[in-house]
C-alpha angles and dihedrals in degrees: 000000000000113000092010093169091055090046092054092044091056091050091048093052090047089053090047093055097055094039093052089047088060095043100041095070092064099071089046093064098111092044095049094045088056097044095048096030093233135150125247088256091056090048088053088054089050091054093047093048091081092053091045092055090047093050095051100045096039089059093043094046092057090082095056114023096088091058093072142063104269091229094053091047091050092050091051092050095046091050091051091046091050092051091049092050093051089048089055089061091054095054115126097171137045099243094048089050089049090053093048091050090052090048093049092049090048090065098031096056093054090047089063093050092047094050091055090046091053091052090049091050099044107031117068116239092249091063099028095098092056091048091051089050091055096047094043090059084081087077090054093047090051090052093050098043104026102070100042094037093050093050094045097047094044092047095047102037108012135273092286095064097077090056092045089051093050089047090054092049090050092049090054090048090053089059092044093050091049091049104039110023111085123218111281106205106137092111092056093068094053125095108257139179091205105086095120133036091247093053090046094058092039089053092053094043090051095052113078090194093058092044089051090052091052091050089048090053094052095045092047090054090050087052092052118023096045091081100031098080091054101043094090096043091048091051090051101041100034106025099032103243119168120223090260091052090052086057089056088055092061096038094051092042092048093049091050091050092049090054097042103041095072090044092052088048092057091045089051091055092047103042103021133264095261095052093050091045090054090049093049091048091050089057091044094057092060094039094052092048095051093042096051094042096044113140122205105299138154118292094246092053091047090050089051090056094046090047090056088060091056089049090053092045091054090050091056104037100061099047094039092053090045091053094047094051089053100056093081137051119251095256092065101025096102092052093047094047090052090054089044090053089053091050090048090056089049090054091051091051096049092043091054092045093050092052092047091055093049103041120075136171122248125219091262091056097253121130119251127199098035090122089055089053087051093055090048090050092049089051092052090048090056091049089050090057090053091052094043092057089058097051116110124211111227105158 
């Protein structure tokens, strides 16, 4: 494709906008609980509303997304996402805010699936790992910018300003996508069995390779996201981090991911997605063990351990995404990636729930059971390796 770097940059910024929209609400917890007079449990529901919207619509969209020009579908989703984000800033009550978060997630989740489908359609398999590495840096950028930017904008201009800012960025991206992304219609001319929602799901259910990829996605999330929600609390309660030092955790981890993701992408293209995934998982097994069994240590040593987890995560995310986008042919890739996005959200939900049932708080305030979560996560990572070795590349 002509101007491939610009093309990938546009997709990366689009990813960044919806990822930071999901992340930015987390550091605003205290502010929002005060503004809307809600409990911590209600705030948790507010956070999960985005994922809930993503789960529902990603699954529903699978029956229709391959019927349209990828560019037109992306424009529709970004416009809906932008409207939802601006509506978040107008909320004056908890339930309206809850509804707007669900609406925003409903569009945002499908954006992610569609972006990966576009990469799978446009970028040849021999360069797909590098392309994934570039676009996945959006996750790192959101980690680096999301927490400090959300706190600064909300503190200086009110809690609404982060959402207004994201809405402005998304508006600009709508114009950029319209102007610079060409029509992507190659999949429309291919013979496909996915011209109705029923045929879409029947097609996936009848393909063991696609079912295996969905199982791989869920297990990988269980081997990753189960410990992520509790890393910061564990560092605070058990290691003694201050709130500022927790910020260093995300900033350092995000910077490392931003540097390493493109490198892992090139390594994936050179040595194969499976080999790099196995390497990343090997690092992850040791990282997870040391992180979840970490005794009280100095802040620099603790940051070294947490940073190793981000290094391992980068080593798994690029090759795993590359493998999953390659288990289907172009004519059904959009549908499959929508279903995959829905399964990914399901894995995030169950991972978080599993950790919540295991971890408890001792009388001294420290968290107990984090090492058990670590062993569970290590087990899921091993299962993910077993599944990854069985995936077959078809397109």
